Backbone as XML, in Angstrom:
<?xml version="1.0"?>
<chain id="A" units="angstrom">
  <residue number="1" name="MET">
    <atom name="N" x="1.062" y="-0.987" z="-0.238"/>
    <atom name="CA" x="-0.165" y="-0.038" z="0.068"/>
    <atom name="C" x="1.213" y="1.094" z="-0.393"/>
  </residue>
  <residue number="2" name="ILE">
    <atom name="N" x="0.443" y="2.461" z="-0.377"/>
    <atom name="CA" x="0.893" y="3.752" z="-0.302"/>
    <atom name="C" x="0.676" y="4.776" z="1.055"/>
  </residue>
  <residue number="3" name="ASN">
    <atom name="N" x="2.073" y="5.245" z="1.579"/>
    <atom name="CA" x="2.382" y="5.728" z="2.975"/>
    <atom name="C" x="0.606" y="6.886" z="2.638"/>
  </residue>
  <residue number="4" name="ALA">
    <atom name="N" x="0.610" y="6.635" z="3.987"/>
    <atom name="CA" x="-0.150" y="8.032" z="4.136"/>
    <atom name="C" x="-0.189" y="9.527" z="3.929"/>
  </residue>
  <residue number="5" name="LYS">
    <atom name="N" x="1.296" y="9.697" z="4.027"/>
    <atom name="CA" x="1.794" y="10.860" z="3.675"/>
    <atom name="C" x="1.745" y="11.083" z="2.115"/>
  </residue>
  <residue number="6" name="TYR">
    <atom name="N" x="1.249" y="10.443" z="1.551"/>
    <atom name="CA" x="0.494" y="11.073" z="-0.303"/>
    <atom name="C" x="-0.674" y="11.257" z="-0.223"/>
  </residue>
  <residue number="7" name="GLU">
    <atom name="N" x="-1.663" y="10.989" z="0.484"/>
    <atom name="CA" x="-2.688" y="11.169" z="0.846"/>
    <atom name="C" x="-3.660" y="11.814" z="-0.171"/>
  </residue>
  <residue number="8" name="LYS">
    <atom name="N" x="-2.546" y="13.382" z="-0.077"/>
    <atom name="CA" x="-3.596" y="14.515" z="-1.093"/>
    <atom name="C" x="-3.021" y="14.144" z="-1.988"/>
  </residue>
  <residue number="9" name="MET">
    <atom name="N" x="-1.434" y="13.827" z="-2.425"/>
    <atom name="CA" x="-1.522" y="13.697" z="-3.746"/>
    <atom name="C" x="-1.963" y="13.075" z="-4.447"/>
  </residue>
  <residue number="10" name="ILE">
    <atom name="N" x="-2.212" y="11.465" z="-3.901"/>
    <atom name="CA" x="-2.847" y="10.491" z="-4.643"/>
    <atom name="C" x="-4.516" y="11.220" z="-5.058"/>
  </residue>
  <residue number="11" name="PHE">
    <atom name="N" x="-5.110" y="11.986" z="-3.677"/>
    <atom name="CA" x="-6.738" y="12.082" z="-3.906"/>
    <atom name="C" x="-6.227" y="13.329" z="-5.672"/>
  </residue>
  <residue number="12" name="ALA">
    <atom name="N" x="-5.954" y="14.049" z="-5.331"/>
    <atom name="CA" x="-5.534" y="14.876" z="-6.486"/>
    <atom name="C" x="-5.422" y="14.428" z="-7.822"/>
  </residue>
  <residue number="13" name="PHE">
    <atom name="N" x="-4.723" y="13.878" z="-7.610"/>
    <atom name="CA" x="-3.868" y="12.832" z="-9.055"/>
    <atom name="C" x="-5.462" y="11.910" z="-9.395"/>
  </residue>
  <residue number="14" name="PHE">
    <atom name="N" x="-6.056" y="10.960" z="-8.826"/>
    <atom name="CA" x="-7.537" y="10.583" z="-9.118"/>
    <atom name="C" x="-8.719" y="11.158" z="-9.720"/>
  </residue>
  <residue number="15" name="MET">
    <atom name="N" x="-8.809" y="12.521" z="-8.571"/>
    <atom name="CA" x="-9.881" y="13.320" z="-8.613"/>
    <atom name="C" x="-9.712" y="14.351" z="-10.090"/>
  </residue>
  <residue number="16" name="SER">
    <atom name="N" x="-8.476" y="14.651" z="-10.283"/>
    <atom name="CA" x="-8.271" y="15.629" z="-11.332"/>
    <atom name="C" x="-8.014" y="14.315" z="-12.749"/>
  </residue>
  <residue number="17" name="LEU">
    <atom name="N" x="-7.821" y="13.092" z="-12.616"/>
    <atom name="CA" x="-7.894" y="12.157" z="-13.742"/>
    <atom name="C" x="-8.961" y="12.262" z="-14.178"/>
  </residue>
  <residue number="18" name="ILE">
    <atom name="N" x="-9.899" y="11.468" z="-13.100"/>
    <atom name="CA" x="-11.664" y="11.151" z="-13.410"/>
    <atom name="C" x="-12.286" y="12.955" z="-13.532"/>
  </residue>
  <residue number="19" name="MET">
    <atom name="N" x="-12.289" y="13.820" z="-13.498"/>
    <atom name="CA" x="-13.000" y="14.939" z="-13.890"/>
    <atom name="C" x="-12.080" y="15.379" z="-15.107"/>
  </residue>
  <residue number="20" name="SER">
    <atom name="N" x="-11.442" y="15.310" z="-15.489"/>
    <atom name="CA" x="-10.573" y="15.748" z="-16.832"/>
    <atom name="C" x="-11.027" y="15.017" z="-17.540"/>
  </residue>
  <residue number="21" name="PHE">
    <atom name="N" x="-11.025" y="13.206" z="-17.457"/>
    <atom name="CA" x="-12.169" y="12.289" z="-18.722"/>
    <atom name="C" x="-12.757" y="12.855" z="-18.759"/>
  </residue>
  <residue number="22" name="LEU">
    <atom name="N" x="-14.323" y="12.454" z="-18.124"/>
    <atom name="CA" x="-15.289" y="12.993" z="-17.969"/>
    <atom name="C" x="-15.986" y="14.524" z="-18.437"/>
  </residue>
  <residue number="23" name="MET">
    <atom name="N" x="-14.792" y="15.659" z="-18.108"/>
    <atom name="CA" x="-15.201" y="16.762" z="-18.591"/>
    <atom name="C" x="-14.983" y="16.660" z="-19.789"/>
  </residue>
  <residue number="24" name="SER">
    <atom name="N" x="-13.739" y="16.176" z="-20.736"/>
    <atom name="CA" x="-13.079" y="15.989" z="-21.643"/>
    <atom name="C" x="-14.235" y="15.591" z="-22.636"/>
  </residue>
  <residue number="25" name="PHE">
    <atom name="N" x="-14.408" y="14.772" z="-22.182"/>
    <atom name="CA" x="-15.514" y="13.981" z="-23.482"/>
    <atom name="C" x="-17.278" y="14.842" z="-23.528"/>
  </residue>
  <residue number="26" name="VAL">
    <atom name="N" x="-17.213" y="15.746" z="-22.726"/>
    <atom name="CA" x="-18.331" y="15.998" z="-22.722"/>
    <atom name="C" x="-18.243" y="17.737" z="-23.671"/>
  </residue>
  <residue number="27" name="VAL">
    <atom name="N" x="-16.641" y="18.383" z="-23.045"/>
    <atom name="CA" x="-16.509" y="19.658" z="-24.212"/>
    <atom name="C" x="-16.361" y="19.071" z="-25.367"/>
  </residue>
  <residue number="28" name="THR">
    <atom name="N" x="-15.576" y="18.109" z="-25.688"/>
    <atom name="CA" x="-15.467" y="17.749" z="-27.003"/>
    <atom name="C" x="-17.021" y="16.909" z="-27.854"/>
  </residue>
  <residue number="29" name="TYR">
    <atom name="N" x="-17.369" y="16.786" z="-27.066"/>
    <atom name="CA" x="-19.255" y="16.304" z="-27.734"/>
    <atom name="C" x="-19.248" y="17.475" z="-27.956"/>
  </residue>
  <residue number="30" name="PHE">
    <atom name="N" x="-19.986" y="18.331" z="-27.213"/>
    <atom name="CA" x="-20.405" y="19.840" z="-27.492"/>
    <atom name="C" x="-19.705" y="20.461" z="-28.658"/>
  </residue>
  <residue number="31" name="ASN">
    <atom name="N" x="-18.475" y="20.271" z="-28.601"/>
    <atom name="CA" x="-17.663" y="21.296" z="-29.828"/>
    <atom name="C" x="-17.998" y="20.876" z="-31.223"/>
  </residue>
  <residue number="32" name="LEU">
    <atom name="N" x="-17.698" y="19.303" z="-30.778"/>
    <atom name="CA" x="-17.174" y="18.695" z="-32.489"/>
    <atom name="C" x="-19.025" y="17.696" z="-33.019"/>
  </residue>
  <residue number="33" name="GLY">
    <atom name="N" x="-19.390" y="17.474" z="-31.703"/>
    <atom name="CA" x="-19.898" y="16.355" z="-32.185"/>
    <atom name="C" x="-19.572" y="14.876" z="-32.040"/>
  </residue>
  <residue number="34" name="PHE">
    <atom name="N" x="-20.030" y="13.858" z="-32.965"/>
    <atom name="CA" x="-19.091" y="12.324" z="-32.912"/>
    <atom name="C" x="-18.921" y="11.909" z="-34.243"/>
  </residue>
  <residue number="35" name="PRO">
    <atom name="N" x="-17.882" y="12.731" z="-34.680"/>
    <atom name="CA" x="-16.991" y="12.985" z="-36.060"/>
    <atom name="C" x="-16.358" y="11.350" z="-35.673"/>
  </residue>
  <residue number="36" name="SER">
    <atom name="N" x="-15.722" y="10.259" z="-37.708"/>
    <atom name="CA" x="-14.733" y="9.680" z="-37.324"/>
    <atom name="C" x="-13.558" y="9.542" z="-36.542"/>
  </residue>
  <residue number="37" name="ASP">
    <atom name="N" x="-12.762" y="10.898" z="-35.846"/>
    <atom name="CA" x="-11.717" y="10.765" z="-35.126"/>
    <atom name="C" x="-12.024" y="11.293" z="-33.705"/>
  </residue>
  <residue number="38" name="PHE">
    <atom name="N" x="-13.295" y="11.274" z="-33.051"/>
    <atom name="CA" x="-13.787" y="11.827" z="-32.257"/>
    <atom name="C" x="-12.882" y="10.731" z="-30.915"/>
  </residue>
  <residue number="39" name="VAL">
    <atom name="N" x="-12.442" y="9.835" z="-30.660"/>
    <atom name="CA" x="-11.596" y="9.049" z="-30.014"/>
    <atom name="C" x="-10.015" y="9.953" z="-29.742"/>
  </residue>
  <residue number="40" name="ALA">
    <atom name="N" x="-9.745" y="9.970" z="-31.014"/>
    <atom name="CA" x="-8.654" y="10.813" z="-31.070"/>
    <atom name="C" x="-8.088" y="12.546" z="-30.275"/>
  </residue>
  <residue number="41" name="LYS">
    <atom name="N" x="-9.377" y="12.780" z="-30.596"/>
    <atom name="CA" x="-9.801" y="14.148" z="-30.394"/>
    <atom name="C" x="-9.627" y="14.130" z="-28.980"/>
  </residue>
  <residue number="42" name="TRP">
    <atom name="N" x="-10.637" y="13.083" z="-28.341"/>
    <atom name="CA" x="-10.877" y="13.419" z="-26.620"/>
    <atom name="C" x="-9.715" y="13.232" z="-25.746"/>
  </residue>
  <residue number="43" name="MET">
    <atom name="N" x="-8.702" y="12.616" z="-26.540"/>
    <atom name="CA" x="-8.237" y="11.906" z="-25.717"/>
    <atom name="C" x="-6.818" y="13.154" z="-25.781"/>
  </residue>
  <residue number="44" name="GLU">
    <atom name="N" x="-6.614" y="13.449" z="-27.208"/>
    <atom name="CA" x="-6.196" y="15.309" z="-27.313"/>
    <atom name="C" x="-6.027" y="15.869" z="-25.846"/>
  </residue>
  <residue number="45" name="ALA">
    <atom name="N" x="-7.601" y="15.821" z="-26.072"/>
    <atom name="CA" x="-8.159" y="17.088" z="-25.499"/>
    <atom name="C" x="-7.947" y="16.084" z="-23.146"/>
  </residue>
  <residue number="46" name="PHE">
    <atom name="N" x="-8.201" y="14.782" z="-23.259"/>
    <atom name="CA" x="-8.081" y="14.754" z="-22.261"/>
    <atom name="C" x="-6.760" y="15.077" z="-21.724"/>
  </residue>
  <residue number="47" name="ALA">
    <atom name="N" x="-5.669" y="14.807" z="-22.199"/>
    <atom name="CA" x="-4.319" y="15.078" z="-21.755"/>
    <atom name="C" x="-4.343" y="16.359" z="-21.519"/>
  </residue>
  <residue number="48" name="LYS">
    <atom name="N" x="-4.424" y="17.360" z="-22.658"/>
    <atom name="CA" x="-4.214" y="18.632" z="-21.908"/>
    <atom name="C" x="-4.710" y="18.795" z="-21.159"/>
  </residue>
  <residue number="49" name="ALA">
    <atom name="N" x="-6.346" y="18.533" z="-20.394"/>
    <atom name="CA" x="-6.918" y="18.833" z="-19.251"/>
    <atom name="C" x="-5.706" y="18.217" z="-18.386"/>
  </residue>
  <residue number="50" name="PHE">
    <atom name="N" x="-5.814" y="17.197" z="-18.161"/>
    <atom name="CA" x="-5.196" y="16.380" z="-17.453"/>
    <atom name="C" x="-4.082" y="17.620" z="-16.775"/>
  </residue>
  <residue number="51" name="VAL">
    <atom name="N" x="-3.022" y="17.664" z="-17.747"/>
    <atom name="CA" x="-2.197" y="18.381" z="-17.182"/>
    <atom name="C" x="-2.590" y="19.888" z="-16.693"/>
  </residue>
  <residue number="52" name="VAL">
    <atom name="N" x="-3.471" y="20.221" z="-16.851"/>
    <atom name="CA" x="-3.429" y="21.373" z="-15.662"/>
    <atom name="C" x="-4.513" y="20.987" z="-14.719"/>
  </residue>
  <residue number="53" name="ALA">
    <atom name="N" x="-5.343" y="20.183" z="-15.437"/>
    <atom name="CA" x="-6.612" y="19.689" z="-13.868"/>
    <atom name="C" x="-5.672" y="19.025" z="-11.829"/>
  </residue>
  <residue number="54" name="PHE">
    <atom name="N" x="-4.709" y="18.757" z="-13.007"/>
    <atom name="CA" x="-3.633" y="18.181" z="-11.440"/>
    <atom name="C" x="-3.366" y="18.807" z="-10.705"/>
  </residue>
  <residue number="55" name="PRO">
    <atom name="N" x="-2.433" y="20.390" z="-11.084"/>
    <atom name="CA" x="-2.254" y="20.941" z="-9.958"/>
    <atom name="C" x="-3.328" y="21.854" z="-9.054"/>
  </residue>
  <residue number="56" name="ILE">
    <atom name="N" x="-4.061" y="22.127" z="-10.622"/>
    <atom name="CA" x="-5.322" y="22.968" z="-9.808"/>
    <atom name="C" x="-5.875" y="22.212" z="-8.552"/>
  </residue>
  <residue number="57" name="VAL">
    <atom name="N" x="-6.279" y="20.648" z="-8.995"/>
    <atom name="CA" x="-7.178" y="20.163" z="-7.937"/>
    <atom name="C" x="-6.318" y="20.472" z="-6.381"/>
  </residue>
  <residue number="58" name="PHE">
    <atom name="N" x="-4.994" y="20.172" z="-6.925"/>
    <atom name="CA" x="-3.705" y="19.823" z="-5.551"/>
    <atom name="C" x="-3.601" y="20.917" z="-5.097"/>
  </residue>
  <residue number="59" name="PHE">
    <atom name="N" x="-3.394" y="21.620" z="-5.336"/>
    <atom name="CA" x="-3.271" y="23.168" z="-4.415"/>
    <atom name="C" x="-4.798" y="23.907" z="-4.440"/>
  </residue>
  <residue number="60" name="VAL">
    <atom name="N" x="-6.013" y="23.336" z="-4.946"/>
    <atom name="CA" x="-7.175" y="23.986" z="-4.672"/>
    <atom name="C" x="-7.847" y="23.426" z="-3.295"/>
  </residue>
  <residue number="61" name="ALA">
    <atom name="N" x="-7.506" y="21.931" z="-3.367"/>
    <atom name="CA" x="-8.485" y="21.553" z="-2.351"/>
    <atom name="C" x="-8.498" y="21.458" z="-0.808"/>
  </residue>
  <residue number="62" name="PRO">
    <atom name="N" x="-7.147" y="22.148" z="-0.366"/>
    <atom name="CA" x="-6.965" y="22.499" z="0.811"/>
    <atom name="C" x="-7.859" y="23.971" z="1.043"/>
  </residue>
  <residue number="63" name="LEU">
    <atom name="N" x="-7.782" y="24.520" z="-0.129"/>
    <atom name="CA" x="-8.967" y="25.881" z="0.164"/>
    <atom name="C" x="-10.191" y="25.526" z="0.293"/>
  </residue>
  <residue number="64" name="VAL">
    <atom name="N" x="-10.862" y="24.447" z="-0.375"/>
    <atom name="CA" x="-12.084" y="24.075" z="-0.855"/>
    <atom name="C" x="-12.483" y="23.401" z="1.094"/>
  </residue>
  <residue number="65" name="ASN">
    <atom name="N" x="-11.222" y="22.593" z="1.106"/>
    <atom name="CA" x="-11.713" y="22.171" z="2.531"/>
    <atom name="C" x="-11.889" y="23.247" z="3.818"/>
  </residue>
  <residue number="66" name="THR">
    <atom name="N" x="-11.215" y="24.096" z="3.374"/>
    <atom name="CA" x="-11.283" y="24.952" z="4.631"/>
    <atom name="C" x="-12.618" y="25.957" z="4.996"/>
  </residue>
  <residue number="67" name="ILE">
    <atom name="N" x="-12.814" y="25.984" z="3.212"/>
    <atom name="CA" x="-14.409" y="27.044" z="3.185"/>
    <atom name="C" x="-15.149" y="25.966" z="3.551"/>
  </residue>
  <residue number="68" name="VAL">
    <atom name="N" x="-15.778" y="25.293" z="3.506"/>
    <atom name="CA" x="-16.467" y="23.838" z="3.579"/>
    <atom name="C" x="-16.474" y="23.706" z="4.637"/>
  </residue>
  <residue number="69" name="SER">
    <atom name="N" x="-15.721" y="23.695" z="5.351"/>
    <atom name="CA" x="-15.201" y="23.938" z="7.109"/>
    <atom name="C" x="-15.846" y="25.128" z="8.169"/>
  </residue>
  <residue number="70" name="GLN">
    <atom name="N" x="-15.255" y="25.951" z="7.403"/>
    <atom name="CA" x="-16.352" y="27.063" z="7.526"/>
    <atom name="C" x="-17.731" y="27.166" z="7.479"/>
  </residue>
  <residue number="71" name="LEU">
    <atom name="N" x="-18.190" y="26.785" z="6.672"/>
    <atom name="CA" x="-20.063" y="26.544" z="5.977"/>
    <atom name="C" x="-20.418" y="25.440" z="7.008"/>
  </residue>
  <residue number="72" name="ILE">
    <atom name="N" x="-20.009" y="24.251" z="7.016"/>
    <atom name="CA" x="-20.580" y="23.183" z="8.197"/>
    <atom name="C" x="-20.737" y="23.638" z="9.627"/>
  </residue>
  <residue number="73" name="LYS">
    <atom name="N" x="-21.995" y="23.414" z="9.729"/>
    <atom name="CA" x="-21.769" y="23.536" z="11.581"/>
    <atom name="C" x="-21.316" y="22.421" z="12.536"/>
  </residue>
  <residue number="74" name="ASP">
    <atom name="N" x="-20.802" y="22.867" z="13.397"/>
    <atom name="CA" x="-20.059" y="21.723" z="14.166"/>
    <atom name="C" x="-21.515" y="21.502" z="15.034"/>
  </residue>
  <residue number="75" name="ASN">
    <atom name="N" x="-21.716" y="19.973" z="15.080"/>
    <atom name="CA" x="-22.615" y="19.489" z="15.941"/>
    <atom name="C" x="-21.593" y="18.271" z="17.081"/>
  </residue>
  <residue number="76" name="LYS">
    <atom name="N" x="-20.711" y="19.149" z="17.265"/>
    <atom name="CA" x="-19.887" y="18.561" z="18.278"/>
    <atom name="C" x="-20.737" y="19.229" z="19.631"/>
  </residue>
</chain>
């Protein structure tokens, strides 16, 4: 198993991987429909999106956690 100290990085990796995979599909479809080279165009968009999404998720997730923590009522 992977050491717990890498939890934030692993979370950012999988969150950005899944989100960029799905969003690149949707945006590619909205822009192009389903041309014969759809998968190639989608994979190109996915690769570009993931390169941008990973550092964004890695650095923004702690900020989002802080915001959510401030918005959620503490029931303790």
